[in-house]
C-alpha positions in Angstrom: 7.0 -14.8 0.2 10.1 -12.7 0.1 9.6 -10.0 -2.4 12.0 -7.4 -3.8 11.3 -3.8 -3.2 12.9 -1.7 -6.0 15.7 0.6 -4.8 13.8 3.8 -5.8 11.0 2.9 -3.4 13.5 1.9 -0.6 15.2 5.3 -1.1 11.9 7.2 -0.6 10.2 5.0 2.0 13.2 3.7 4.0 14.4 0.3 5.0 11.6 -0.2 7.7 8.1 -0.2 6.3 4.6 -0.7 7.4 2.3 -2.9 5.2 -1.4 -3.1 5.6 -4.5 -4.1 3.5 -5.4 -1.5 0.8 -8.1 0.9 1.8 -10.0 1.2 -1.5 -11.7 -2.2 -1.5 -9.3 -3.6 -4.0 -7.1 -6.7 -3.2 -3.8 -4.9 -2.8 -1.5 -3.9 0.0 -0.5 -0.4 1.0 3.2 0.2 2.0 4.1 3.2 4.1 7.3 4.6 5.4 7.4 4.6 9.2 7.1 8.4 9.1 4.0 8.3 6.9 2.5 5.5 9.0 2.9 7.6 12.1 1.2 10.5 10.5 -1.7 8.3 9.4 -1.9 6.8 12.9 -2.0 10.2 14.5 -4.9 11.3 12.2 -6.8 8.1 12.9 -6.3 8.4 16.7 -7.5 12.0 16.6 -10.9 10.9 15.2 -13.8 10.1 17.6 -13.7 6.4 18.4 -17.3 6.0 17.1 -16.2 7.2 13.7 -12.8 5.5 13.5 -13.4 2.0 15.1 -14.0 0.2 11.8 -11.1 2.0 10.2 -8.8 1.0 13.1 -9.9 -2.6 13.0 -9.4 -2.8 9.2 -6.0 -1.0 9.2 -4.3 -2.3 12.3 -5.6 -5.9 12.3 -3.0 -7.6 10.2 -0.7 -4.6 9.6 2.9 -5.6 9.8 6.2 -3.8 10.2 8.7 -5.3 7.8 12.4 -4.6 7.1 14.3 -4.8 3.9 17.1 -7.3 4.0 20.5 -6.7 2.5 19.2 -7.6 -0.9 16.2 -5.3 -0.7 13.6 -8.0 0.0 10.8 -8.0 2.6 9.0 -10.9 4.1 5.3 -10.5 3.8 3.2 -12.3 6.5 0.8 -15.0 5.2 -2.4 -13.0 6.1 -1.3 -10.1 3.8 -0.2 -12.4 1.0 -3.5 -14.1 1.1 -5.5 -10.8 1.2 -3.8 -9.6 -2.0 -3.5 -13.0 -3.6 0.2 -12.8 -4.0 1.0 -16.5 -4.2 1.9 -16.3 -7.9 3.9 -13.1 -7.9 3.7 -9.4 -7.1 3.9 -6.0 -8.8 5.0 -2.9 -6.8 3.5 0.4 -7.9 4.6 3.8 -6.6 1.7 6.0 -5.4 3.4 9.3 -4.3 3.6 8.9 -0.5 3.2 5.2 -0.4 3.6 2.1 -2.6 1.1 -0.6 -3.4 1.7 -4.3 -3.9 -0.6 -6.1 -6.3 -1.1 -9.5 -7.8 0.1 -9.0 -11.4 -3.2 -10.0 -13.0 -5.2 -7.8 -10.6 -2.9 -4.9 -11.4 -3.3 -5.4 -15.1 -7.1 -5.3 -14.7 -7.0 -2.2 -12.4 -4.6 -0.3 -14.7 -7.0 -0.8 -17.6 -9.4 1.6 -15.8 -6.7 4.2 -15.4 -6.9 5.8 -18.9 -5.4 9.0 -20.2 -8.9 10.4 -20.6 -9.9 9.6 -17.0 -6.7 11.2 -15.7 -7.2 14.2 -17.9 -10.7 14.7 -16.5 -9.4 14.6 -12.9 -6.6 16.9 -13.7 -9.1 19.4 -15.1 -11.1 19.1 -11.9 -7.9 20.1 -10.0 -7.4 23.0 -12.3 -4.2 21.7 -13.6 
C-alpha cells in the first residue's frame, strides 16, 4: 500500500520517517520524524534492560524506515498494514510530535471517544 502523506505532515516530520505499531493498544501506526525517533530510541536505551525489553521488542520489531517519494507517498510494509488493518484505506492524523495512521472505520470509532467534554476535563487538569 502506497499512501499519501499530506504536505503539512511532510513539512513537519521530514521526507524520511520511522513507522511503528501504535503504543496505546489501539490498531494504529505511529509515524515519527527521524529526529523524534532518535530521541525516543535514546530514552528507551537509557532504561534498565529488565524494564525496557518488552517495549523494545514491541517498538523495534516491525518498525520501518520509509521515505516519501516525489508525490509524497510512502510504502508501508505488509506487517504494519496488517497490524493497523489498512487494506481498505487509511486516515492520517496529526498528533503534535508525531502522526498516526488509522483504518478509517477504526479512527471514526476512536474519535467518538474524543469529546469536547473529555478534552475540557483534561485541560482543566493541566490548569489551562
